[in-house]
C-alpha atoms as an extended CHARMM CRD file, in Angstrom:
* protein
*
       178  EXT
         1         1  MET       CA             66.7980000000       54.0290000000       72.1070000000  PROA      1               0.0000000000
         2         2  LYS       CA             69.9510000000       54.5960000000       74.2190000000  PROA      2               0.0000000000
         3         3  ILE       CA             69.2610000000       54.9860000000       77.9190000000  PROA      3               0.0000000000
         4         4  LEU       CA             71.2820000000       57.9430000000       79.3050000000  PROA      4               0.0000000000
         5         5  THR       CA             73.2760000000       57.0550000000       82.4640000000  PROA      5               0.0000000000
         6         6  LEU       CA             73.2510000000       59.3560000000       85.4040000000  PROA      6               0.0000000000
         7         7  PRO       CA             76.9310000000       60.3170000000       85.3120000000  PROA      7               0.0000000000
         8         8  PHE       CA             76.4820000000       61.2870000000       81.5820000000  PROA      8               0.0000000000
         9         9  LEU       CA             73.5940000000       63.6710000000       82.5930000000  PROA      9               0.0000000000
        10        10  VAL       CA             75.4450000000       65.0680000000       85.5170000000  PROA      10              0.0000000000
        11        11  LEU       CA             78.4620000000       66.0170000000       83.1240000000  PROA      11              0.0000000000
        12        12  ILE       CA             75.9240000000       67.5530000000       80.7410000000  PROA      12              0.0000000000
        13        13  ILE       CA             74.3280000000       69.7030000000       83.4740000000  PROA      13              0.0000000000
        14        14  VAL       CA             77.7510000000       70.7530000000       84.9150000000  PROA      14              0.0000000000
        15        15  GLN       CA             79.0050000000       71.7550000000       81.4110000000  PROA      15              0.0000000000
        16        16  PHE       CA             75.9860000000       73.9270000000       80.9020000000  PROA      16              0.0000000000
        17        17  ILE       CA             76.4620000000       75.5710000000       84.3490000000  PROA      17              0.0000000000
        18        18  TRP       CA             80.0260000000       76.2370000000       83.6950000000  PROA      18              0.0000000000
        19        19  GLN       CA             79.2890000000       77.9740000000       80.3960000000  PROA      19              0.0000000000
        20        20  TYR       CA             76.4800000000       80.0560000000       81.8610000000  PROA      20              0.0000000000
        21        21  SER       CA             78.6750000000       81.1530000000       84.6420000000  PROA      21              0.0000000000
        22        22  LEU       CA             81.3540000000       82.2750000000       82.0400000000  PROA      22              0.0000000000
        23        23  TYR       CA             78.9970000000       83.9220000000       79.4130000000  PROA      23              0.0000000000
        24        24  GLY       CA             75.8650000000       84.7620000000       81.3170000000  PROA      24              0.0000000000
        25        25  GLU       CA             72.2440000000       84.3540000000       80.3740000000  PROA      25              0.0000000000
        26        26  ASN       CA             71.4570000000       83.6830000000       76.6520000000  PROA      26              0.0000000000
        27        27  LYS       CA             75.1260000000       83.6160000000       75.8710000000  PROA      27              0.0000000000
        28        28  VAL       CA             76.0980000000       79.9430000000       75.9950000000  PROA      28              0.0000000000
        29        29  GLN       CA             79.1580000000       79.3910000000       73.8940000000  PROA      29              0.0000000000
        30        30  GLN       CA             78.4080000000       78.3160000000       70.5940000000  PROA      30              0.0000000000
        31        31  GLU       CA             80.5790000000       75.9750000000       68.6930000000  PROA      31              0.0000000000
        32        32  GLY       CA             83.3080000000       77.6280000000       66.8630000000  PROA      32              0.0000000000
        33        33  GLU       CA             83.5240000000       80.7910000000       69.2590000000  PROA      33              0.0000000000
        34        34  PRO       CA             86.6790000000       81.3690000000       71.1320000000  PROA      34              0.0000000000
        35        35  SER       CA             86.4740000000       79.9460000000       74.7370000000  PROA      35              0.0000000000
        36        36  VAL       CA             88.4520000000       82.6570000000       76.3740000000  PROA      36              0.0000000000
        37        37  ILE       CA             86.8440000000       85.8690000000       77.4080000000  PROA      37              0.0000000000
        38        38  GLU       CA             88.7430000000       89.1640000000       76.6760000000  PROA      38              0.0000000000
        39        39  LEU       CA             89.0850000000       90.9430000000       79.9330000000  PROA      39              0.0000000000
        40        40  ALA       CA             89.4100000000       94.6810000000       80.6820000000  PROA      40              0.0000000000
        41        41  SER       CA             93.0180000000       95.5040000000       81.1180000000  PROA      41              0.0000000000
        42        42  SER       CA             95.2890000000       98.0980000000       82.6430000000  PROA      42              0.0000000000
        43        43  CYS       CA             98.6760000000       98.7610000000       81.0260000000  PROA      43              0.0000000000
        44        44  SER       CA            101.6170000000      100.9190000000       82.2410000000  PROA      44              0.0000000000
        45        45  ALA       CA            104.9710000000      102.1140000000       81.2590000000  PROA      45              0.0000000000
        46        46  GLU       CA            107.7120000000      104.7270000000       82.3920000000  PROA      46              0.0000000000
        47        47  VAL       CA            108.8740000000      107.5980000000       80.4130000000  PROA      47              0.0000000000
        48        48  ASN       CA            112.2990000000      109.1190000000       80.7230000000  PROA      48              0.0000000000
        49        49  TYR       CA            114.8560000000      111.2960000000       78.9430000000  PROA      49              0.0000000000
        50        50  LYS       CA            118.6410000000      111.1280000000       78.4630000000  PROA      50              0.0000000000
        51        51  TRP       CA            120.7900000000      114.1730000000       78.4370000000  PROA      51              0.0000000000
        52        52  LYS       CA            124.5680000000      114.6380000000       78.1660000000  PROA      52              0.0000000000
        53        53  ARG       CA            126.5360000000      117.2760000000       80.3990000000  PROA      53              0.0000000000
        54        54  ALA       CA            128.5410000000      119.9360000000       78.4990000000  PROA      54              0.0000000000
        55        55  GLY       CA            132.1030000000      120.2770000000       79.4820000000  PROA      55              0.0000000000
        56        56  ASP       CA            135.2730000000      118.2850000000       79.7710000000  PROA      56              0.0000000000
        57        57  LYS       CA            133.5400000000      115.1180000000       81.0340000000  PROA      57              0.0000000000
        58        58  PRO       CA            130.3950000000      114.6390000000       79.1400000000  PROA      58              0.0000000000
        59        59  LEU       CA            128.4240000000      112.3260000000       81.2140000000  PROA      59              0.0000000000
        60        60  GLU       CA            125.1010000000      110.7910000000       80.1210000000  PROA      60              0.0000000000
        61        61  HSD       CA            122.1070000000      111.0950000000       82.7160000000  PROA      61              0.0000000000
        62        62  THR       CA            118.7210000000      109.3310000000       82.5210000000  PROA      62              0.0000000000
        63        63  ILE       CA            116.0390000000      111.2390000000       84.1630000000  PROA      63              0.0000000000
        64        64  PHE       CA            112.7060000000      109.6460000000       85.0050000000  PROA      64              0.0000000000
        65        65  TRP       CA            110.0160000000      111.6450000000       83.7510000000  PROA      65              0.0000000000
        66        66  VAL       CA            106.4460000000      109.8980000000       84.3770000000  PROA      66              0.0000000000
        67        67  LYS       CA            104.8180000000      106.5680000000       84.7730000000  PROA      67              0.0000000000
        68        68  VAL       CA            101.9390000000      106.3600000000       82.3970000000  PROA      68              0.0000000000
        69        69  GLU       CA             98.9030000000      103.8680000000       83.2870000000  PROA      69              0.0000000000
        70        70  VAL       CA             95.8590000000      103.6000000000       81.3230000000  PROA      70              0.0000000000
        71        71  GLU       CA             92.8030000000      101.2720000000       81.2640000000  PROA      71              0.0000000000
        72        72  GLY       CA             91.0540000000       99.8040000000       78.1730000000  PROA      72              0.0000000000
        73        73  GLU       CA             88.1000000000       97.3350000000       77.4710000000  PROA      73              0.0000000000
        74        74  THR       CA             90.4880000000       94.8160000000       76.0970000000  PROA      74              0.0000000000
        75        75  GLN       CA             94.2660000000       94.3820000000       76.3850000000  PROA      75              0.0000000000
        76        76  ALA       CA             94.7330000000       95.5450000000       72.7460000000  PROA      76              0.0000000000
        77        77  ARG       CA             92.6710000000       98.6900000000       73.2060000000  PROA      77              0.0000000000
        78        78  ALA       CA             94.7070000000       99.3860000000       76.6230000000  PROA      78              0.0000000000
        79        79  LYS       CA             98.1630000000       99.0670000000       74.7270000000  PROA      79              0.0000000000
        80        80  GLU       CA             96.6850000000      101.4280000000       72.0280000000  PROA      80              0.0000000000
        81        81  LYS       CA             95.6940000000      104.0300000000       74.6460000000  PROA      81              0.0000000000
        82        82  LEU       CA             99.0930000000      103.6300000000       76.3860000000  PROA      82              0.0000000000
        83        83  GLU       CA            101.0550000000      104.3520000000       73.0490000000  PROA      83              0.0000000000
        84        84  ASP       CA             99.0730000000      107.5060000000       72.5790000000  PROA      84              0.0000000000
        85        85  SER       CA             99.6610000000      108.5130000000       76.2070000000  PROA      85              0.0000000000
        86        86  ILE       CA            103.3950000000      107.6850000000       75.9690000000  PROA      86              0.0000000000
        87        87  ASN       CA            103.8830000000      109.7720000000       72.8560000000  PROA      87              0.0000000000
        88        88  ARG       CA            102.3180000000      112.7560000000       74.4050000000  PROA      88              0.0000000000
        89        89  GLU       CA            104.4940000000      112.4120000000       77.6520000000  PROA      89              0.0000000000
        90        90  LYS       CA            107.5440000000      111.9690000000       75.4220000000  PROA      90              0.0000000000
        91        91  LYS       CA            106.9440000000      115.2970000000       73.7890000000  PROA      91              0.0000000000
        92        92  LYS       CA            106.4670000000      116.9380000000       77.2780000000  PROA      92              0.0000000000
        93        93  ALA       CA            109.6480000000      115.1520000000       78.4970000000  PROA      93              0.0000000000
        94        94  SER       CA            111.7280000000      116.4340000000       75.4840000000  PROA      94              0.0000000000
        95        95  GLU       CA            110.4470000000      120.0530000000       75.9130000000  PROA      95              0.0000000000
        96        96  GLN       CA            111.3590000000      120.0490000000       79.4940000000  PROA      96              0.0000000000
        97        97  CYS       CA            114.9280000000      118.5740000000       78.8630000000  PROA      97              0.0000000000
        98        98  ARG       CA            115.3470000000      121.4470000000       76.3880000000  PROA      98              0.0000000000
        99        99  ASN       CA            114.1220000000      123.9550000000       78.8970000000  PROA      99              0.0000000000
       100       100  LEU       CA            116.4490000000      122.7080000000       81.7710000000  PROA      100             0.0000000000
       101       101  HSD       CA            119.4470000000      121.6600000000       79.8200000000  PROA      101             0.0000000000
       102       102  GLU       CA            119.6390000000      123.7050000000       76.5980000000  PROA      102             0.0000000000
       103       103  ASN       CA            118.4770000000      127.1400000000       77.7390000000  PROA      103             0.0000000000
       104       104  LEU       CA            120.8990000000      128.8830000000       80.2040000000  PROA      104             0.0000000000
       105       105  SER       CA            119.1970000000      132.1860000000       79.9920000000  PROA      105             0.0000000000
       106       106  GLY       CA            115.8890000000      130.7500000000       80.6830000000  PROA      106             0.0000000000
       107       107  CYS       CA            117.1450000000      128.7890000000       83.5480000000  PROA      107             0.0000000000
       108       108  ILE       CA            118.7540000000      131.8370000000       85.1030000000  PROA      108             0.0000000000
       109       109  SER       CA            115.6060000000      134.1150000000       84.5250000000  PROA      109             0.0000000000
       110       110  SER       CA            113.1130000000      131.5000000000       86.0220000000  PROA      110             0.0000000000
       111       111  ARG       CA            115.5790000000      130.9400000000       89.1480000000  PROA      111             0.0000000000
       112       112  LEU       CA            115.9380000000      134.6840000000       89.6150000000  PROA      112             0.0000000000
       113       113  GLU       CA            112.1220000000      135.0350000000       89.3710000000  PROA      113             0.0000000000
       114       114  GLY       CA            111.7610000000      132.4140000000       92.1490000000  PROA      114             0.0000000000
       115       115  THR       CA            114.1030000000      134.3060000000       94.5270000000  PROA      115             0.0000000000
       116       116  ARG       CA            112.8480000000      137.7290000000       93.8200000000  PROA      116             0.0000000000
       117       117  ALA       CA            111.5730000000      138.1660000000       97.4020000000  PROA      117             0.0000000000
       118       118  VAL       CA            114.7950000000      137.1190000000       98.8850000000  PROA      118             0.0000000000
       119       119  LEU       CA            116.7490000000      139.2470000000       96.5520000000  PROA      119             0.0000000000
       120       120  SER       CA            114.8190000000      142.4370000000       97.5580000000  PROA      120             0.0000000000
       121       121  ALA       CA            115.3060000000      141.7210000000      101.2040000000  PROA      121             0.0000000000
       122       122  THR       CA            119.2610000000      141.2620000000      101.0320000000  PROA      122             0.0000000000
       123       123  ASP       CA            122.1890000000      143.7450000000      100.7160000000  PROA      123             0.0000000000
       124       124  PHE       CA            124.4020000000      144.0110000000       97.4050000000  PROA      124             0.0000000000
       125       125  GLU       CA            126.8610000000      141.2990000000       98.5350000000  PROA      125             0.0000000000
       126       126  GLY       CA            124.0400000000      138.8790000000       99.4930000000  PROA      126             0.0000000000
       127       127  ARG       CA            122.3570000000      139.4150000000       96.0210000000  PROA      127             0.0000000000
       128       128  ARG       CA            125.6690000000      139.0430000000       94.3390000000  PROA      128             0.0000000000
       129       129  ALA       CA            126.2220000000      135.6190000000       96.1400000000  PROA      129             0.0000000000
       130       130  ILE       CA            122.9220000000      134.4080000000       95.3250000000  PROA      130             0.0000000000
       131       131  GLN       CA            123.1520000000      135.3250000000       91.7390000000  PROA      131             0.0000000000
       132       132  ASN       CA            126.4830000000      133.7350000000       91.2520000000  PROA      132             0.0000000000
       133       133  ALA       CA            125.1250000000      130.6520000000       92.8850000000  PROA      133             0.0000000000
       134       134  ILE       CA            122.2020000000      130.7470000000       90.5350000000  PROA      134             0.0000000000
       135       135  PHE       CA            124.5630000000      131.1760000000       87.4490000000  PROA      135             0.0000000000
       136       136  GLU       CA            126.8390000000      128.2950000000       88.5610000000  PROA      136             0.0000000000
       137       137  ASP       CA            123.9760000000      125.9450000000       89.0870000000  PROA      137             0.0000000000
       138       138  CYS       CA            122.2390000000      126.7180000000       85.8180000000  PROA      138             0.0000000000
       139       139  LYS       CA            125.8080000000      126.5150000000       84.1490000000  PROA      139             0.0000000000
       140       140  GLY       CA            126.2990000000      123.0400000000       85.6890000000  PROA      140             0.0000000000
       141       141  GLN       CA            122.8170000000      121.7280000000       84.2880000000  PROA      141             0.0000000000
       142       142  GLN       CA            123.6880000000      122.6890000000       80.7370000000  PROA      142             0.0000000000
       143       143  GLY       CA            124.2670000000      120.2020000000       78.0320000000  PROA      143             0.0000000000
       144       144  GLN       CA            122.5540000000      118.4200000000       75.1700000000  PROA      144             0.0000000000
       145       145  CYS       CA            119.3340000000      116.4000000000       75.1970000000  PROA      145             0.0000000000
       146       146  ILE       CA            119.9240000000      113.0310000000       73.5580000000  PROA      146             0.0000000000
       147       147  GLU       CA            116.5590000000      111.1280000000       73.5680000000  PROA      147             0.0000000000
       148       148  THR       CA            113.3590000000      110.3450000000       75.1360000000  PROA      148             0.0000000000
       149       149  ASN       CA            112.1950000000      106.6830000000       75.6210000000  PROA      149             0.0000000000
       150       150  SER       CA            109.9060000000      104.4980000000       77.4890000000  PROA      150             0.0000000000
       151       151  SER       CA            110.1120000000      101.0690000000       79.2210000000  PROA      151             0.0000000000
       152       152  ASN       CA            108.3310000000       97.9210000000       77.9950000000  PROA      152             0.0000000000
       153       153  SER       CA            104.7860000000       98.0570000000       78.7750000000  PROA      153             0.0000000000
       154       154  THR       CA            103.2800000000       95.7160000000       81.4300000000  PROA      154             0.0000000000
       155       155  CYS       CA             99.5740000000       94.7910000000       81.3120000000  PROA      155             0.0000000000
       156       156  ARG       CA             97.3630000000       93.2090000000       83.8590000000  PROA      156             0.0000000000
       157       157  ALA       CA             93.5920000000       92.1850000000       83.7370000000  PROA      157             0.0000000000
       158       158  ILE       CA             91.2460000000       94.2600000000       85.9100000000  PROA      158             0.0000000000
       159       159  GLN       CA             88.0620000000       93.4650000000       87.6750000000  PROA      159             0.0000000000
       160       160  ASP       CA             84.9270000000       93.9980000000       85.6470000000  PROA      160             0.0000000000
       161       161  ASN       CA             82.6190000000       96.8130000000       86.9060000000  PROA      161             0.0000000000
       162       162  SER       CA             79.6190000000       94.5000000000       86.8260000000  PROA      162             0.0000000000
       163       163  GLN       CA             81.2880000000       92.2330000000       89.4710000000  PROA      163             0.0000000000
       164       164  LYS       CA             81.9080000000       95.1050000000       91.6330000000  PROA      164             0.0000000000
       165       165  LYS       CA             78.2360000000       95.9190000000       91.8580000000  PROA      165             0.0000000000
       166       166  ASP       CA             77.5130000000       92.4720000000       93.2580000000  PROA      166             0.0000000000
       167       167  GLU       CA             79.8790000000       92.8440000000       96.0940000000  PROA      167             0.0000000000
       168       168  PRO       CA             78.7030000000       94.6370000000       99.3050000000  PROA      168             0.0000000000
       169       169  GLU       CA             79.9540000000       98.0510000000       99.8980000000  PROA      169             0.0000000000
       170       170  LYS       CA             82.5690000000       98.5540000000      102.7230000000  PROA      170             0.0000000000
       171       171  THR       CA             81.8100000000      101.0100000000      105.2500000000  PROA      171             0.0000000000
       172       172  THR       CA             84.4230000000      102.8600000000      107.2060000000  PROA      172             0.0000000000
       173       173  THR       CA             84.2830000000      104.3840000000      110.6780000000  PROA      173             0.0000000000
       174       174  LYS       CA             83.8170000000      107.7580000000      109.2290000000  PROA      174             0.0000000000
       175       175  ASP       CA             80.5760000000      106.5560000000      107.5040000000  PROA      175             0.0000000000
       176       176  LYS       CA             79.0590000000      105.3790000000      110.7940000000  PROA      176             0.0000000000
       177       177  LYS       CA             79.3300000000      108.6700000000      112.5080000000  PROA      177             0.0000000000
       178       178  LYS       CA             75.9760000000      110.3780000000      113.3290000000  PROA      178             0.0000000000
């Protein structure tokens, strides 16, 4: 019968404690299981659209639309949710691009609606100047929508809610007022 030495016993105990801290009670890693825990993740990406100005010098413009950020139980789930959100935001960005840059009459009517109170309070020449400015501004914004795209997604691990419960709650000075 072999006699176990003290350093060997300490090593076994340390390994058990380490696995218990990683996997919790009754979840000590079994042989053949992966040793990495899949953490909850947060992924984000930016959505923008490109449009080209009409006229003699057609310049391309890239317009930021929105930054999309989602959370998931795992990184794979967070990326899946992010793709769904990006697709929805791309549709919204494309619609907004068409409304702003491919619809001259819509641009003019929405701007006139916004200045209705000012137009009713000004004289004929003032109204005419405002209407001409609106027309020229909308005409300068006309062009063709080219594409909507998104940046590469970035993901990071987020703290688990069960860990947050163990932390003491922070109180602010507002909470202490009686």
